[in-house]
C-alpha positions as CSV (number, residue, x, y, z in Angstrom):
1,M,3.0,3.5,-35.4
2,E,3.1,-0.3,-35.7
3,I,4.2,-2.3,-32.7
4,K,5.4,-5.8,-33.6
5,T,3.6,-8.0,-31.1
6,A,3.9,-11.7,-30.1
7,I,1.6,-13.8,-27.9
8,V,3.0,-16.8,-26.1
9,G,0.3,-19.1,-25.0
10,A,-2.0,-18.1,-27.8
11,S,-4.3,-21.1,-27.7
12,G,-5.4,-20.6,-24.1
13,Y,-8.6,-18.8,-23.1
14,T,-6.7,-15.6,-22.1
15,G,-4.6,-15.8,-25.3
16,V,-7.7,-16.0,-27.4
17,E,-9.3,-13.0,-25.7
18,L,-6.0,-11.1,-26.2
19,I,-6.1,-11.8,-29.9
20,K,-9.7,-10.5,-30.1
21,I,-8.7,-7.2,-28.5
22,L,-5.5,-6.8,-30.5
23,L,-7.3,-7.3,-33.9
24,N,-9.0,-4.0,-33.2
25,H,-5.9,-2.2,-31.9
26,P,-4.5,0.5,-34.2
27,H,-0.8,0.0,-33.1
28,F,-0.3,-3.5,-31.6
29,K,-0.1,-5.8,-34.6
30,I,0.1,-9.5,-34.1
31,K,3.1,-10.8,-35.9
32,G,3.6,-14.0,-34.1
33,L,1.7,-16.7,-32.1
34,F,3.6,-19.1,-30.0
35,G,2.9,-22.2,-27.9
36,S,4.7,-25.1,-26.2
37,E,4.1,-27.5,-29.1
38,G,3.6,-25.4,-32.2
39,K,2.4,-26.7,-35.6
40,E,-1.3,-25.7,-34.8
41,R,-3.4,-23.2,-36.5
42,I,-5.5,-20.8,-34.4
43,E,-8.5,-21.0,-36.7
44,N,-8.5,-24.8,-36.4
45,I,-8.6,-24.7,-32.6
46,Y,-11.2,-21.9,-32.6
47,P,-13.2,-22.0,-35.8
48,F,-14.8,-18.5,-35.1
49,F,-11.4,-17.1,-36.3
50,K,-11.9,-18.6,-39.8
51,G,-11.8,-15.9,-42.4
52,V,-11.1,-13.2,-39.8
53,F,-7.7,-14.1,-38.4
54,E,-5.8,-17.1,-39.6
55,A,-2.3,-17.9,-38.4
56,E,0.0,-20.8,-37.3
57,I,1.0,-21.1,-33.7
58,E,4.8,-21.7,-33.7
59,K,6.8,-23.5,-31.1
60,T,8.1,-20.9,-28.6
61,D,11.6,-19.7,-29.6
62,I,13.4,-17.2,-27.4
63,D,15.6,-15.9,-30.2
64,K,12.5,-15.1,-32.3
65,L,10.8,-13.4,-29.4
66,K,13.7,-11.1,-28.8
67,K,13.0,-9.5,-32.2
68,F,9.5,-8.3,-31.2
69,D,8.6,-4.9,-29.7
70,L,6.1,-6.4,-27.3
71,V,5.6,-9.9,-25.9
72,F,2.5,-11.0,-24.0
73,L,3.2,-14.1,-21.9
74,A,-0.1,-15.9,-21.4
75,V,1.6,-18.9,-19.9
76,P,1.1,-20.9,-16.7
77,H,2.6,-19.9,-13.3
78,K,6.2,-21.2,-12.9
79,T,6.7,-21.0,-16.6
80,A,7.0,-17.3,-17.5
81,M,10.2,-16.8,-15.5
82,N,12.1,-19.1,-17.9
83,Y,11.2,-16.7,-20.8
84,V,11.6,-13.4,-19.0
85,K,15.0,-14.3,-17.7
86,E,16.2,-14.5,-21.4
87,L,14.0,-11.8,-22.9
88,Y,14.3,-8.9,-20.4
89,G,16.0,-5.9,-22.0
90,Y,15.2,-7.0,-25.6
91,T,11.5,-6.3,-25.6
92,K,8.7,-5.0,-23.5
93,I,6.9,-7.8,-21.6
94,V,3.5,-8.2,-20.1
95,D,3.3,-11.4,-18.0
96,F,0.0,-13.0,-17.2
97,S,1.4,-15.5,-14.6
98,A,2.2,-15.0,-10.9
99,D,5.9,-15.2,-11.5
100,Y,6.7,-11.5,-11.0
101,R,3.7,-10.4,-8.9
102,L,5.1,-11.2,-5.5
103,N,8.2,-10.7,-3.4
104,Q,10.6,-13.7,-3.4
105,K,9.6,-15.1,-0.1
106,N,5.8,-15.0,-0.8
107,Y,6.3,-16.4,-4.3
108,E,8.5,-19.3,-3.1
109,D,6.1,-20.1,-0.2
110,Y,3.2,-20.5,-2.5
111,Y,4.7,-21.6,-5.9
112,C,8.3,-22.8,-6.3
113,P,11.9,-21.6,-6.1
114,H,12.3,-18.5,-8.3
115,I,15.0,-18.7,-11.0
116,D,15.0,-15.0,-11.9
117,I,15.2,-13.1,-8.7
118,K,16.9,-10.1,-10.3
119,N,13.9,-9.3,-12.4
120,L,11.5,-9.4,-9.5
121,E,12.9,-6.0,-8.7
122,N,12.4,-4.8,-12.3
123,S,8.8,-5.8,-12.5
124,V,5.8,-3.5,-11.8
125,Y,2.4,-4.8,-10.6
126,G,0.0,-4.0,-13.4
127,L,-3.0,-2.5,-11.7
128,P,-3.3,0.8,-13.6
129,E,-5.5,2.6,-11.1
130,I,-2.9,2.2,-8.4
131,F,0.5,1.9,-10.2
132,R,-0.1,3.7,-13.4
133,E,3.0,6.0,-13.3
134,Y,5.3,3.0,-12.6
135,I,3.8,1.0,-15.4
136,K,4.5,3.8,-17.9
137,K,8.3,3.4,-17.2
138,S,8.5,-0.3,-17.0
139,L,9.9,-3.0,-19.4
140,L,8.2,-5.8,-17.4
141,V,4.6,-5.7,-16.1
142,A,3.2,-8.4,-13.9
143,N,-0.5,-8.6,-14.9
144,P,-2.5,-9.2,-11.7
145,G,-4.6,-12.3,-11.0
146,C,-8.4,-12.0,-11.6
147,Y,-9.3,-12.5,-7.9
148,P,-6.7,-10.0,-6.7
149,T,-7.8,-7.4,-9.3
150,A,-11.4,-7.4,-8.2
151,T,-10.5,-7.5,-4.6
152,I,-7.8,-5.0,-4.4
153,L,-9.7,-2.4,-6.5
154,A,-12.6,-2.8,-4.1
155,L,-10.5,-2.6,-0.9
156,Y,-8.0,0.1,-1.8
157,P,-10.1,3.2,-1.3
158,F,-10.9,2.0,2.3
159,L,-7.5,1.0,3.6
160,E,-7.1,3.9,6.0
161,Y,-10.6,3.3,7.4
162,I,-10.7,-0.4,8.1
163,E,-9.3,-2.9,10.5
164,R,-6.5,-5.2,9.3
165,D,-8.6,-8.5,9.3
166,V,-10.7,-8.9,6.2
167,F,-12.9,-11.7,4.9
168,V,-13.1,-12.1,1.1
169,D,-15.9,-14.3,-0.3
170,A,-15.0,-14.7,-4.0
171,K,-17.0,-16.4,-6.8
172,S,-15.8,-17.1,-10.3
173,G,-16.9,-18.6,-13.6
174,V,-15.2,-21.9,-14.6
175,S,-13.0,-20.2,-17.3
176,G,-10.9,-18.8,-14.4
177,A,-9.4,-22.2,-14.0
178,G,-8.0,-22.1,-17.5
179,K,-8.4,-24.5,-20.5
180,K,-6.9,-27.6,-18.9
181,L,-9.5,-30.0,-17.7
182,S,-9.6,-31.0,-14.0
183,E,-12.1,-32.6,-11.6
184,N,-13.3,-29.2,-10.5
185,T,-13.9,-28.1,-14.1
186,H,-15.7,-31.2,-15.4
187,F,-19.2,-30.4,-16.7
188,V,-20.9,-33.0,-14.5
189,K,-19.2,-31.5,-11.4
190,D,-20.0,-27.9,-12.2
191,N,-23.5,-28.0,-13.8
192,E,-26.2,-27.0,-11.4
193,N,-23.6,-27.0,-8.6
194,F,-21.8,-24.4,-6.5
195,F,-18.9,-25.0,-4.2
196,A,-15.8,-23.6,-2.4
197,Y,-12.4,-24.8,-3.4
198,N,-9.0,-24.5,-1.7
199,P,-10.5,-22.1,0.9
200,I,-8.2,-20.0,3.0
201,K,-5.0,-21.6,1.5
202,H,-5.6,-20.4,-2.1
203,R,-2.5,-18.8,-3.4
204,H,-4.2,-15.6,-4.5
205,S,-4.7,-14.8,-0.8
206,I,-1.0,-13.8,-0.5
207,E,-1.2,-11.6,-3.6
208,I,-4.1,-9.6,-2.0
209,A,-2.4,-9.5,1.4
210,E,1.0,-8.3,-0.1
211,K,-0.6,-5.5,-2.1
212,T,-2.9,-4.2,0.6
213,G,-1.1,-5.0,3.9
214,L,-4.2,-6.7,5.3
215,N,-4.7,-10.0,7.0
216,V,-6.8,-11.8,4.4
217,T,-9.1,-14.7,4.8
218,F,-9.9,-15.7,1.2
219,V,-12.5,-18.2,0.2
220,P,-12.9,-18.8,-3.6
221,Q,-16.0,-20.5,-5.0
222,L,-16.9,-21.9,-8.4
223,L,-20.1,-20.7,-10.1
224,P,-21.7,-22.8,-12.8
225,I,-21.1,-20.1,-15.4
226,T,-18.5,-19.7,-18.1
227,R,-17.1,-16.3,-17.1
228,G,-17.5,-13.4,-14.7
229,M,-16.5,-12.9,-11.1
230,Q,-18.1,-11.4,-8.0
231,I,-16.3,-10.4,-4.8
232,S,-18.0,-9.8,-1.5
233,I,-15.8,-8.4,1.3
234,Y,-16.6,-8.1,5.0
235,V,-14.5,-5.9,7.3
236,K,-14.8,-3.8,10.4
237,L,-14.5,0.0,10.2
238,K,-12.2,2.0,12.4
239,K,-14.3,5.2,11.9
240,D,-17.6,6.3,10.6
241,I,-17.6,6.9,6.8
242,E,-20.0,7.2,3.9
243,P,-18.8,4.3,1.7
244,I,-20.2,5.5,-1.7
245,E,-18.7,8.9,-1.2
246,I,-15.3,7.4,-0.4
247,L,-15.5,5.3,-3.6
248,K,-16.6,8.1,-5.8
249,N,-13.9,10.4,-4.6
250,F,-11.1,7.9,-4.9
251,Y,-12.1,6.8,-8.4
252,K,-13.4,10.1,-9.7
253,N,-10.9,10.2,-12.6
254,E,-11.0,6.5,-13.5
255,K,-12.8,5.6,-16.8
256,F,-13.1,1.9,-16.0
257,I,-14.3,1.9,-12.4
258,R,-18.0,2.4,-12.1
259,I,-19.6,3.1,-8.6
260,F,-23.1,1.9,-8.0
261,D,-25.6,2.6,-5.2
262,K,-26.9,-1.0,-5.3
263,P,-25.2,-4.4,-5.4
264,V,-23.4,-5.1,-8.7
265,E,-24.0,-8.0,-11.0
266,I,-21.7,-10.1,-13.2
267,K,-23.9,-9.6,-16.3
268,Q,-23.2,-5.9,-16.4
269,V,-19.4,-6.4,-16.9
270,V,-19.0,-9.6,-18.8
271,G,-17.3,-8.8,-22.1
272,T,-15.9,-5.5,-20.8
273,H,-12.9,-4.0,-19.0
274,Y,-15.0,-2.4,-16.3
275,C,-14.8,-3.1,-12.6
276,D,-18.1,-2.2,-10.9
277,I,-18.1,-1.6,-7.2
278,F,-20.8,-1.1,-4.5
279,A,-20.4,-0.7,-0.7
280,M,-22.6,-0.1,2.3
281,K,-22.1,-0.2,6.1
282,N,-24.0,-1.6,9.0
283,N,-22.9,0.2,12.1
284,N,-19.1,-0.6,12.2
285,M,-19.3,-3.3,9.6
286,L,-18.5,-2.6,5.9
287,F,-19.7,-4.7,3.0
288,I,-17.9,-4.1,-0.4
289,N,-19.1,-5.8,-3.6
290,S,-17.3,-5.8,-6.9
291,V,-17.6,-7.6,-10.3
292,I,-15.3,-8.0,-13.3
293,D,-14.9,-10.3,-16.3
294,N,-12.2,-12.7,-15.1
295,L,-10.8,-13.2,-18.7
296,L,-10.8,-9.5,-19.6
297,R,-10.3,-7.2,-16.6
298,G,-8.8,-10.1,-14.8
299,A,-6.4,-11.0,-17.6
300,S,-6.4,-9.9,-21.2
301,S,-7.9,-6.4,-21.4
302,Q,-5.9,-5.5,-18.3
303,A,-2.7,-6.7,-20.2
304,V,-3.6,-4.4,-23.1
305,A,-4.2,-1.5,-20.8
306,N,-0.8,-2.0,-19.3
307,A,0.8,-2.3,-22.7
308,N,-0.9,0.9,-23.8
309,L,0.7,2.7,-20.9
310,M,4.1,1.1,-21.5
311,F,4.1,2.5,-25.1
312,G,2.7,5.9,-24.2
313,F,-0.7,5.4,-25.8
314,E,-4.1,6.3,-24.2
315,E,-4.8,3.6,-21.6
316,D,-8.3,2.8,-23.0
317,L,-7.2,2.2,-26.6
318,A,-9.1,-0.9,-28.0
319,L,-10.4,-1.9,-24.6
320,P,-13.9,-3.5,-24.6
321,K,-16.7,-1.4,-23.1
322,I,-20.0,-3.1,-24.0
323,A,-21.3,-6.1,-22.1
324,Y,-22.1,-9.3,-24.0
325,V,-25.6,-9.8,-22.5
326,P,-28.5,-7.5,-21.5
């Protein structure tokens, strides 16, 4: 079976990772690359595609996109809803932005007025381990953010055992900020440096809070590395538990959640779809530690996992399993 597939936002970091995965997918065939400007070639922007995958990036055209079986929207927040409003019902959509992840109030408090409120009700939050059965029936999946993915997967098994107030210490590689240059992503700023940015007020805090029902204090920090993400969570327990036992039982049937009996490391997941988790307690305090590849499990490979479910394929089809580095 060939699924005619389009990528909007193909030249961004997540778009490129998506291309890499889809080139090895037996069913999702890339038949169109689109961007805001068009008239570029993917192999000119990223020379490593030369001789492997060469294609022009066209200017985004809604009428053309309606003819595809599957559309990945790897576009910025506040942008995707302009496309989804016109595309919904014509094709299946996986949206990388925040435009369909939140309820209307939370979205508008942290982003902007929403222009496609109707489809907020039609979207499904694309975290397969938690919402798999809903994803299978959906035409529109809101791919979670990278910080929320790593945090929610770490927290979810413990929701009935913990107090409502939780502190999330989150550290990400620079690629999480996207391709567009800013003061915080300048080499001179990041090299041999480590700092928090937008603490407590970061917009991913509301995504974590909405999906878990917790009061979240969220502090993101930028690591001087290209990719990878580590989450450290601190929260009080309501009852005595064995954290590793809880994790293993909750995720016993999940292929891409690995439970460790020691703190987890970014290197072991970079280049993969895995989320690795560790937890331990100190009296009534619980420490939870998780790592993911922010561009893959936090974006592109998760998008493919969601698309696999939407089309009735095995969830792990074409998902990367081997880390880049030893």
